[in-house]
C-alpha atoms as an extended CHARMM CRD file, in Angstrom:
* protein
*
       148  EXT
         1         1  UNK       CA           -104.8130000000     -192.9530000000       -9.8300000000  PROA      1               0.0000000000
         2         2  UNK       CA           -107.4850000000     -193.7450000000       -7.2440000000  PROA      2               0.0000000000
         3         3  UNK       CA           -110.2790000000     -191.2010000000       -6.6290000000  PROA      3               0.0000000000
         4         4  UNK       CA           -112.6020000000     -190.7270000000       -3.6530000000  PROA      4               0.0000000000
         5         5  UNK       CA           -114.6910000000     -187.6570000000       -2.6900000000  PROA      5               0.0000000000
         6         6  UNK       CA           -112.6310000000     -185.1900000000       -4.7290000000  PROA      6               0.0000000000
         7         7  UNK       CA           -109.3060000000     -186.6990000000       -3.6040000000  PROA      7               0.0000000000
         8         8  UNK       CA           -106.9960000000     -188.4450000000       -6.0670000000  PROA      8               0.0000000000
         9         9  UNK       CA           -104.1970000000     -190.6730000000       -4.7550000000  PROA      9               0.0000000000
        10        10  UNK       CA           -101.2670000000     -190.8570000000       -7.1100000000  PROA      10              0.0000000000
        11        11  UNK       CA            -99.4850000000     -193.9320000000       -5.8750000000  PROA      11              0.0000000000
        12        12  UNK       CA            -98.7300000000     -196.7940000000       -8.1360000000  PROA      12              0.0000000000
        13        13  UNK       CA            -95.8580000000     -198.8430000000       -6.7290000000  PROA      13              0.0000000000
        14        14  UNK       CA            -93.6870000000     -195.7400000000       -6.3690000000  PROA      14              0.0000000000
        15        15  UNK       CA            -94.2550000000     -194.6350000000       -9.9560000000  PROA      15              0.0000000000
        16        16  UNK       CA            -94.1990000000     -190.9180000000      -10.6540000000  PROA      16              0.0000000000
        17        17  UNK       CA            -96.8570000000     -189.0910000000      -12.5950000000  PROA      17              0.0000000000
        18        18  UNK       CA            -96.0710000000     -188.7540000000      -16.2840000000  PROA      18              0.0000000000
        19        19  UNK       CA            -99.2290000000     -186.7720000000      -16.9770000000  PROA      19              0.0000000000
        20        20  UNK       CA            -98.6660000000     -183.1580000000      -18.0100000000  PROA      20              0.0000000000
        21        21  UNK       CA            -99.3930000000     -180.5540000000      -15.3480000000  PROA      21              0.0000000000
        22        22  UNK       CA           -102.0280000000     -178.8320000000      -17.5250000000  PROA      22              0.0000000000
        23        23  UNK       CA           -103.8830000000     -182.1220000000      -17.8430000000  PROA      23              0.0000000000
        24        24  UNK       CA           -103.8110000000     -182.6630000000      -14.0550000000  PROA      24              0.0000000000
        25        25  UNK       CA           -105.0490000000     -179.1130000000      -13.4690000000  PROA      25              0.0000000000
        26        26  UNK       CA           -107.9450000000     -179.5560000000      -15.9030000000  PROA      26              0.0000000000
        27        27  UNK       CA           -108.8710000000     -182.8490000000      -14.2640000000  PROA      27              0.0000000000
        28        28  UNK       CA           -108.8080000000     -181.2760000000      -10.7990000000  PROA      28              0.0000000000
        29        29  UNK       CA           -111.0480000000     -178.4200000000      -11.9450000000  PROA      29              0.0000000000
        30        30  UNK       CA           -113.6120000000     -180.8320000000      -13.4100000000  PROA      30              0.0000000000
        31        31  UNK       CA           -113.5830000000     -182.9580000000      -10.2550000000  PROA      31              0.0000000000
        32        32  UNK       CA           -113.9470000000     -179.8810000000       -8.0150000000  PROA      32              0.0000000000
        33        33  UNK       CA           -117.0030000000     -178.7120000000       -9.9370000000  PROA      33              0.0000000000
        34        34  UNK       CA           -118.5810000000     -182.1320000000       -9.3980000000  PROA      34              0.0000000000
        35        35  UNK       CA           -118.2050000000     -182.1270000000       -5.6030000000  PROA      35              0.0000000000
        36        36  UNK       CA           -120.4230000000     -180.5210000000       -2.9630000000  PROA      36              0.0000000000
        37        37  UNK       CA           -117.4640000000     -178.6110000000       -1.4770000000  PROA      37              0.0000000000
        38        38  UNK       CA           -116.2260000000     -177.4600000000       -4.9250000000  PROA      38              0.0000000000
        39        39  UNK       CA           -112.6620000000     -178.5340000000       -4.2470000000  PROA      39              0.0000000000
        40        40  UNK       CA           -110.3440000000     -181.3930000000       -5.1230000000  PROA      40              0.0000000000
        41        41  UNK       CA           -106.7860000000     -182.5590000000       -4.5190000000  PROA      41              0.0000000000
        42        42  UNK       CA           -104.1490000000     -184.9490000000       -5.7390000000  PROA      42              0.0000000000
        43        43  UNK       CA           -102.1300000000     -186.5710000000       -2.9680000000  PROA      43              0.0000000000
        44        44  UNK       CA            -98.6290000000     -187.3500000000       -4.1830000000  PROA      44              0.0000000000
        45        45  UNK       CA            -97.7650000000     -189.1850000000       -0.9730000000  PROA      45              0.0000000000
        46        46  UNK       CA            -98.7090000000     -192.8560000000       -0.6820000000  PROA      46              0.0000000000
        47        47  UNK       CA           -100.7840000000     -192.8340000000        2.5100000000  PROA      47              0.0000000000
        48        48  UNK       CA           -101.9080000000     -190.7530000000        5.4760000000  PROA      48              0.0000000000
        49        49  UNK       CA            -99.0920000000     -192.3640000000        7.4580000000  PROA      49              0.0000000000
        50        50  UNK       CA            -96.3120000000     -190.9040000000        5.2690000000  PROA      50              0.0000000000
        51        51  UNK       CA            -93.9610000000     -188.4360000000        6.9660000000  PROA      51              0.0000000000
        52        52  UNK       CA            -94.2110000000     -185.8950000000        4.1380000000  PROA      52              0.0000000000
        53        53  UNK       CA            -97.5430000000     -184.9800000000        2.5430000000  PROA      53              0.0000000000
        54        54  UNK       CA            -97.5090000000     -183.2590000000       -0.8490000000  PROA      54              0.0000000000
        55        55  UNK       CA           -100.8470000000     -182.2490000000       -2.3440000000  PROA      55              0.0000000000
        56        56  UNK       CA           -101.9500000000     -180.2820000000       -5.3850000000  PROA      56              0.0000000000
        57        57  UNK       CA           -105.2240000000     -178.6480000000       -4.3060000000  PROA      57              0.0000000000
        58        58  UNK       CA           -107.9040000000     -176.9690000000       -6.4160000000  PROA      58              0.0000000000
        59        59  UNK       CA           -110.4300000000     -174.5680000000       -4.8590000000  PROA      59              0.0000000000
        60        60  UNK       CA           -113.3080000000     -173.1040000000       -6.8520000000  PROA      60              0.0000000000
        61        61  UNK       CA           -114.2570000000     -169.4950000000       -6.0480000000  PROA      61              0.0000000000
        62        62  UNK       CA           -117.3400000000     -170.7570000000       -4.1660000000  PROA      62              0.0000000000
        63        63  UNK       CA           -115.2280000000     -172.9850000000       -1.9320000000  PROA      63              0.0000000000
        64        64  UNK       CA           -113.3030000000     -172.1950000000        1.2070000000  PROA      64              0.0000000000
        65        65  UNK       CA           -111.5920000000     -174.0000000000        4.0510000000  PROA      65              0.0000000000
        66        66  UNK       CA           -113.0630000000     -172.7760000000        7.3320000000  PROA      66              0.0000000000
        67        67  UNK       CA           -110.8410000000     -171.4360000000       10.1180000000  PROA      67              0.0000000000
        68        68  UNK       CA           -108.7110000000     -174.1820000000       11.6020000000  PROA      68              0.0000000000
        69        69  UNK       CA           -105.4210000000     -174.7880000000       13.3660000000  PROA      69              0.0000000000
        70        70  UNK       CA           -102.7520000000     -177.4700000000       13.3450000000  PROA      70              0.0000000000
        71        71  UNK       CA           -101.1310000000     -177.5160000000       16.7620000000  PROA      71              0.0000000000
        72        72  UNK       CA            -98.1150000000     -179.6060000000       15.8170000000  PROA      72              0.0000000000
        73        73  UNK       CA            -97.3100000000     -179.1270000000       12.1350000000  PROA      73              0.0000000000
        74        74  UNK       CA            -96.4520000000     -176.4130000000        9.6490000000  PROA      74              0.0000000000
        75        75  UNK       CA            -97.9330000000     -176.0240000000        6.1700000000  PROA      75              0.0000000000
        76        76  UNK       CA            -96.2120000000     -174.5440000000        3.1390000000  PROA      76              0.0000000000
        77        77  UNK       CA            -98.3640000000     -173.1280000000        0.3290000000  PROA      77              0.0000000000
        78        78  UNK       CA            -97.1580000000     -172.5900000000       -3.2500000000  PROA      78              0.0000000000
        79        79  UNK       CA            -99.6890000000     -171.0940000000       -5.6860000000  PROA      79              0.0000000000
        80        80  UNK       CA            -99.4220000000     -172.2400000000       -9.3100000000  PROA      80              0.0000000000
        81        81  UNK       CA           -102.6370000000     -170.7670000000      -10.7440000000  PROA      81              0.0000000000
        82        82  UNK       CA           -105.0350000000     -168.0390000000       -9.6570000000  PROA      82              0.0000000000
        83        83  UNK       CA           -105.0800000000     -166.1640000000       -6.3580000000  PROA      83              0.0000000000
        84        84  UNK       CA           -105.3970000000     -167.6370000000       -2.9090000000  PROA      84              0.0000000000
        85        85  UNK       CA           -106.4290000000     -165.7280000000        0.1930000000  PROA      85              0.0000000000
        86        86  UNK       CA           -105.1030000000     -166.8870000000        3.5560000000  PROA      86              0.0000000000
        87        87  UNK       CA           -106.8570000000     -165.2840000000        6.5110000000  PROA      87              0.0000000000
        88        88  UNK       CA           -104.7490000000     -165.4250000000        9.6500000000  PROA      88              0.0000000000
        89        89  UNK       CA           -106.4320000000     -164.9750000000       13.0210000000  PROA      89              0.0000000000
        90        90  UNK       CA           -104.7860000000     -163.7060000000       16.1940000000  PROA      90              0.0000000000
        91        91  UNK       CA           -107.0590000000     -163.1290000000       19.1670000000  PROA      91              0.0000000000
        92        92  UNK       CA           -109.8900000000     -160.8700000000       17.9980000000  PROA      92              0.0000000000
        93        93  UNK       CA           -107.9360000000     -159.6060000000       14.9720000000  PROA      93              0.0000000000
        94        94  UNK       CA           -107.3160000000     -161.0360000000       11.5300000000  PROA      94              0.0000000000
        95        95  UNK       CA           -105.3370000000     -160.1090000000        8.4580000000  PROA      95              0.0000000000
        96        96  UNK       CA           -105.2760000000     -161.4330000000        4.9210000000  PROA      96              0.0000000000
        97        97  UNK       CA           -102.3530000000     -162.6150000000        2.8590000000  PROA      97              0.0000000000
        98        98  UNK       CA           -102.9980000000     -162.8370000000       -0.8830000000  PROA      98              0.0000000000
        99        99  UNK       CA           -100.8790000000     -165.3200000000       -2.8170000000  PROA      99              0.0000000000
       100       100  UNK       CA           -100.7090000000     -165.2010000000       -6.6020000000  PROA      100             0.0000000000
       101       101  UNK       CA            -98.7290000000     -167.2740000000       -9.0930000000  PROA      101             0.0000000000
       102       102  UNK       CA            -98.0350000000     -164.1430000000      -11.1660000000  PROA      102             0.0000000000
       103       103  UNK       CA            -96.7880000000     -162.0670000000       -8.2330000000  PROA      103             0.0000000000
       104       104  UNK       CA            -93.7080000000     -159.9730000000       -8.8350000000  PROA      104             0.0000000000
       105       105  UNK       CA            -92.3130000000     -160.7000000000       -5.3810000000  PROA      105             0.0000000000
       106       106  UNK       CA            -91.4940000000     -164.1410000000       -4.0850000000  PROA      106             0.0000000000
       107       107  UNK       CA            -93.2560000000     -163.5530000000       -0.7590000000  PROA      107             0.0000000000
       108       108  UNK       CA            -96.5790000000     -163.3330000000       -2.6110000000  PROA      108             0.0000000000
       109       109  UNK       CA            -96.1440000000     -166.7500000000       -4.2710000000  PROA      109             0.0000000000
       110       110  UNK       CA            -95.2770000000     -168.8410000000       -1.2240000000  PROA      110             0.0000000000
       111       111  UNK       CA            -96.2950000000     -168.8620000000        2.4160000000  PROA      111             0.0000000000
       112       112  UNK       CA            -95.1880000000     -170.8370000000        5.4540000000  PROA      112             0.0000000000
       113       113  UNK       CA            -98.0430000000     -171.2890000000        7.9410000000  PROA      113             0.0000000000
       114       114  UNK       CA            -96.4770000000     -172.1750000000       11.2490000000  PROA      114             0.0000000000
       115       115  UNK       CA            -98.1730000000     -174.5410000000       13.6630000000  PROA      115             0.0000000000
       116       116  UNK       CA           -100.5710000000     -173.1020000000       16.2220000000  PROA      116             0.0000000000
       117       117  UNK       CA           -101.8910000000     -170.3320000000       13.9470000000  PROA      117             0.0000000000
       118       118  UNK       CA           -105.6260000000     -170.2550000000       13.2110000000  PROA      118             0.0000000000
       119       119  UNK       CA           -106.1640000000     -169.7230000000        9.4950000000  PROA      119             0.0000000000
       120       120  UNK       CA           -108.7120000000     -170.0370000000        6.6910000000  PROA      120             0.0000000000
       121       121  UNK       CA           -108.2250000000     -170.4430000000        2.9390000000  PROA      121             0.0000000000
       122       122  UNK       CA           -110.3050000000     -169.3510000000       -0.0590000000  PROA      122             0.0000000000
       123       123  UNK       CA           -109.9540000000     -168.7720000000       -3.7780000000  PROA      123             0.0000000000
       124       124  UNK       CA           -110.0250000000     -165.1830000000       -5.0170000000  PROA      124             0.0000000000
       125       125  UNK       CA           -110.3280000000     -166.2660000000       -8.6580000000  PROA      125             0.0000000000
       126       126  UNK       CA           -112.4790000000     -168.7570000000      -10.5840000000  PROA      126             0.0000000000
       127       127  UNK       CA           -110.0180000000     -171.4310000000       -9.4460000000  PROA      127             0.0000000000
       128       128  UNK       CA           -106.9380000000     -171.3330000000       -7.2570000000  PROA      128             0.0000000000
       129       129  UNK       CA           -104.4780000000     -174.1910000000       -7.5490000000  PROA      129             0.0000000000
       130       130  UNK       CA           -101.7060000000     -174.6190000000       -5.0690000000  PROA      130             0.0000000000
       131       131  UNK       CA            -99.2910000000     -177.1220000000       -3.6600000000  PROA      131             0.0000000000
       132       132  UNK       CA            -99.5160000000     -177.7550000000        0.0560000000  PROA      132             0.0000000000
       133       133  UNK       CA            -96.5990000000     -179.4350000000        1.8020000000  PROA      133             0.0000000000
       134       134  UNK       CA            -96.8890000000     -180.6150000000        5.3890000000  PROA      134             0.0000000000
       135       135  UNK       CA            -95.6720000000     -183.3220000000        7.7070000000  PROA      135             0.0000000000
       136       136  UNK       CA            -97.4970000000     -186.5400000000        8.4490000000  PROA      136             0.0000000000
       137       137  UNK       CA            -98.8940000000     -188.7350000000        9.5820000000  PROA      137             0.0000000000
       138       138  UNK       CA           -102.3560000000     -187.2630000000        9.1110000000  PROA      138             0.0000000000
       139       139  UNK       CA           -105.0710000000     -187.9130000000       11.6600000000  PROA      139             0.0000000000
       140       140  UNK       CA           -108.4300000000     -186.1730000000       11.8130000000  PROA      140             0.0000000000
       141       141  UNK       CA           -107.5660000000     -184.9720000000       15.3270000000  PROA      141             0.0000000000
       142       142  UNK       CA           -104.5310000000     -183.0520000000       13.9870000000  PROA      142             0.0000000000
       143       143  UNK       CA           -106.8440000000     -180.3760000000       12.5290000000  PROA      143             0.0000000000
       144       144  UNK       CA           -109.0280000000     -178.4000000000       14.9110000000  PROA      144             0.0000000000
       145       145  UNK       CA           -111.7680000000     -176.3280000000       13.2740000000  PROA      145             0.0000000000
       146       146  UNK       CA           -112.6480000000     -173.0420000000       14.9760000000  PROA      146             0.0000000000
       147       147  UNK       CA           -115.7610000000     -170.8750000000       15.1620000000  PROA      147             0.0000000000
       148       148  UNK       CA           -114.7170000000     -167.3130000000       14.3900000000  PROA      148             0.0000000000
């Protein structure tokens, strides 16, 4: 595993991770606490050019992802620990969607964020861990941050 600025790349000649999920989660939490942004991620894809990006992301309760939009790609969120708040903006209005790994209904565990929707993300608990699936390739211009 290669690490840079809170991001771990899990790509070793196509090998899959044999580390237990609990161990990965604990590692992500420790890394997040050691970064300025208080977040970390493991990228399961091999590079930013891959067509499918799969990431396990850890947000500390003091961290958030500011409002942003992806004009040409969807994101799928799957919470595996804690609670995650997605704030969705539409014009001058916003509403929150709370995702929780212990939710009794499936629509509170997963969320599909369609392209073109301005949204923000934050942890509602000490840590929120979630998988994010999206299409690649990734370029910095594919995410537009917004002032709300």
